[in-house]
N, C-alpha and C positions, 0 to 999 in steps of 0.2 A: 587485736592483731590475730591473723590466721596464718599458720605456716603451711607451706606446700612441701610435699615429699617426693623426691625424684630419685634418680640413680646415677652412679658414676661407675666406670669399669676400668680396672687396672690392666696393664699389658698382658698379664697372665690369665685374664678372663674373670677375675674376681669382681663380683657386682656388689657395690656398697650402697646403702641407703643414705640419702643426703637430704637435709631439710633447709629450707630457705624462708626467711620472714623479713618483711620490711622492704624498703627501697633506698637506693643511694649507693655511696661508695661501699664496697664489700668489706665486711669483717669476717674472717675465717677463724672459726673456733675449734681448737683441738681439745677435746675433753680429757678428763683424767681417766682413771682406771676403768670404769664401766659407764655405759650410757644406754639410753633407749629413747630415740627421738620422739616416739608417740607418747610413751608414759611420762616422760619428763615434761611434756606440754600439758599433762593432766595434773602434775604435781604443783600445787599452788606456789610454793616457795621458789622452785626452779623456774617456772614460767614467768613469775613476776620479775625475777633477776634477768632473764633473757629478754623479756619485752623492754625492760628499762634500758638494757644495754643496746638494744637495736633501734631505739628511737632515732629517726632520721638517717638510718643506715640499713643496709641489707646484711643480715646476719646469716652466715652459712655454717651449718653443723653437719656432722656425719657420725654414723655408728661404725666403729672399726669392726673388723672381722670377728665374728662370734658374739657380738654385742647387739642387743635390741633387734632391729629389723634387718641386720646383715648376718646371714648365716655363717656358720663355721665352714672352713674349707679343708681343714686337716693340715694346713701349713702352720708351722710353729711361729709364734710371735718373735719379732726381732725389730731392731731399729731400721734395717733395710726395708722390711715389709711395711713398717709404719710410714716411711718416706714414700714408698710406692703408692700407698693408699692416699696420702695427702696430695701427691702429684695428680692423681686421678680426680680428686675433688676440685682442685683449683684449675684444672685444664680448661673447663668451659669459660673461664674468665678471659681467655685469650690473651694472656700476657698483661692484663690491667693490674697495676700494683694494688695490693690489698693490705689492710691491717691484719696482723696475725696475733691471736691470743692463745696461749697455751696454759692450761690449768693443771696443777698437780703433775701426774705423769706426762701430760701433754706439754709441759714446759720444756723438758729436755728435747722432746721431739720437735718443738717449734724452734729451739736453738739450733738444732742440726739443720733444719730447713733454711733458716735465715743465713746461716754460715755458708751453705752451698748455693743459695739462690737469692743473694741480696738484692738483685734487680727487681724481684717480685714483691718485696715486702716494703711497705711505706713506713709502718711503725710496728714494733714488737712489744707485746705485753706478756709478762711471765708472772703468773700468780701461784703461790703455794708450791713452787717447784724446787728442784734441786739440780746440782751439777753432777753428783755421783751418788747413785742409789745406795751403794754400800754404806754411805755415811748417814743415812736416815736413822738407822737404829743398829744395835749390836747384832751379831750373827745369831745368838740364842733367841732373841726376840723375833727375828725374821723367820727362823725355822719354826718357831711355835705357831706364829700366825699363819704361815703357809700350810703347815700341817692341819691346823684347825679348819681353814677354808676348804681344803681337799677332803678331809674326813667327815666334817659336819658343817655343811654350807650354811645351814640355818643358824647355828650358834656362831659360826664365823662371821656372818653378816651382822649379827647382833653386836658382837664385840667391836667390829670395825666401825659400826655406826656410832657407838659410844665414843670412839676416838675421833671420828670425822666430824661429829656434830654435837658436841657437849652443850652448846648454847641453846639447843632446842628442847622442847618439853618431851615427856615420855611418849605421848601419842605420836608426835612427829617423828621421833626416832624409830618407833615401831613401823611407821609407814615407810621411812627411808630404808630400813632393813628389808622389808618386803620388796621395795623397788629394786634394790641391789640384786636380790634373788631372781627377779623377773628379767633382769638385764642379760644374764648369762648363766651357763651351767657352772657347777663347782669346778669342773676341770678347766674351763676357759678362764674363770676368775683366778684360779690358782696360777695358771701359766702366765697371764698378763701381770699379776702381782709379782711373780718371780722375775719377769723381765724388767719390771720397774726398779727392782733392787739391783739389777745388773747394768742398767743404763749408766753411761759415763760420758759426759760431754765436756769434761774439764779442758781437754785439748782444743776444743772448738770455740770456746768462749772468746778468745782473742781474734777470731775470724768473723765475728758478728759486727758488721759496720753499718747498722741501721739504728735509728733512734729507739732506745729500749727503756721500758719501765719494768722494774722488778718490784712487785708488791706482795706483801706477806703479812699475816697476822702474828702479833708478837708472842702469843702463847699457843701457836699451832701444835697440836699434839701428834700429828701424823708426819709433818715435815718440819724439823727444827728451823727456827728463823736464821740460824747461822748459815744454812744453805742459801738463803736469799742473799746474804752478804757475800758469799762466795760467787754467786752469779753476777751480782752487781760489780764486784771488784774485778772480775775477769773480763767483762764485756766493756769495751772502750766507751767512756762517757755515759754509761747507764745511770739512770735515775733510780734510787732506792727509796721506797715509801713503806714504812712499817706501821700497820694499823693495829689498834687494840682488838683483842678477841682470841678465842680459843679454837673456834671451828675451822676445819680444813676445807669443807665444802664451801664453794664461793657464795652459794645462795643461803647458807645458814649464818646465824649471827647477824651482824650489821651489814646486810647486803647493800643497802642504799649507799652507805659510805664507800664501799668497795666500788660499786658502779660509778659513783660520782668521780672517784679518783681515776678510774680507767678512762672515763669519757673526757675528763679534763686533759689527760695526756694525748688523747686522740683529737683534741681540738673541738670537742663537743660540749654543749651545755649540760648542766646537771639534769637528770631525768625528771620529767614532769610527774607530779603527784597531785592531780586534780580530782574533783569529785567523780568524773567519768571513770576513774580507775576502779571504783567500787560498784557492786550491784545495788539495786534499790534497797534490798534488805540490809546490806552492809552500811549504806548511808543512814538508814534508820538507827542502827546500832551505834554508829559513830556519833550521831546526834545525842543519843542518850548518854554515851560515854562523856561527851563534852559537858553534859549537865551534872556529872559526878555520880551517875547511877552505878550501883554494883551490878554484878552479873545476875544476882537474884532479882533485883529491881527491874533490870532489863527484861529478864524472862517473864516476869509478871506483867509488865507493860505490853509485851508482844504476844503473850499467850504461848510461849514455848518453854522447853525445859531449860533449867539453869546450865546444864552441860552444853546445850545448843548455843546459848548465849555466849558462853566461854569460848566455844569454837569460832563463833563469828568474830569475836574480839581478836582472837589469835590470828585469824585469816586477814583481818583488816591490818593488823600490825605488820604481818609478813608482806602483804601486797604493797604497803606504803613504805616499807623498809625502816620501820620504827622499832624502838626497843621497849617502849612503855605506853601505858594508857594515857599518861600526861601528854605525850607527844601526839597521840591521836586526837585528844581533846583540843590541843593548841592548833593542830592542823585544821580541824573542822571549823573552829572559830574563825580562822583566817578565810576559809572558804565562803562562809556565810556573812562575814563582816563587811 
């Protein structure tokens, strides 16, 4: 899949970068704290997650002000400003109902939209979210992390990546920390994170009258699973699904299970994982994994370094949404069987 990047403009003249991929009924995706439309498409884990999510649909994402391809305007973050940005993004749909997904900080923003504009939302998905930001952690912890992000963005991004993606390896966490720093400045990151702690949609939950899925990982270290239960209890007839895992980022950990859960709720089939998902080199590596070869043996066979072989195996695992070499081996055997 290839994404196209365009623009949307708010009433006050703010220009937002908007990405679209796929075709079909629209899914509008409200990202969490930080995003970068172009870099996320280059990050293997996130691109795999987004491509799987968008199969058979048109997925629409955007960089909020101060993130990625959307420049800072000097206007302070707020729920009102978030709603204005989302309104600009969906305006070109011309009133066509869309599925709305809010992840992390995007979840309360999506709740507020669905409560105010129920006629626009076909189905609502809230992942890793919360009803009241002040309940995510105690005041001392919030102050410490906000101070760290503002005073030492490098160290702050490293610490937050450890919290957001503990199920990934060291190299991946290092890449994710660099990705966060590339998304925004320390000042913007601080201000958006501070806003996330201030968001409170508790009083709006009862006003959401669209089919809603609340999905959360049971050991999420950034947003306690109790907040998912608050969301599901407050939204009439909401479905709650708690998945195993510690990672807060949707594309970290068992992303395949998360995507399958979301797609099921949206009335879609599980995402395809066929051989075309992999590059020719990755298919070679997968074949050797299916033979029970170690990374050293794969490296020797292909004439590459052991570290490169290890990297290929990890990228295959991520792209297919698997957790182990055994799953890769079983998958490949089914492909050629």
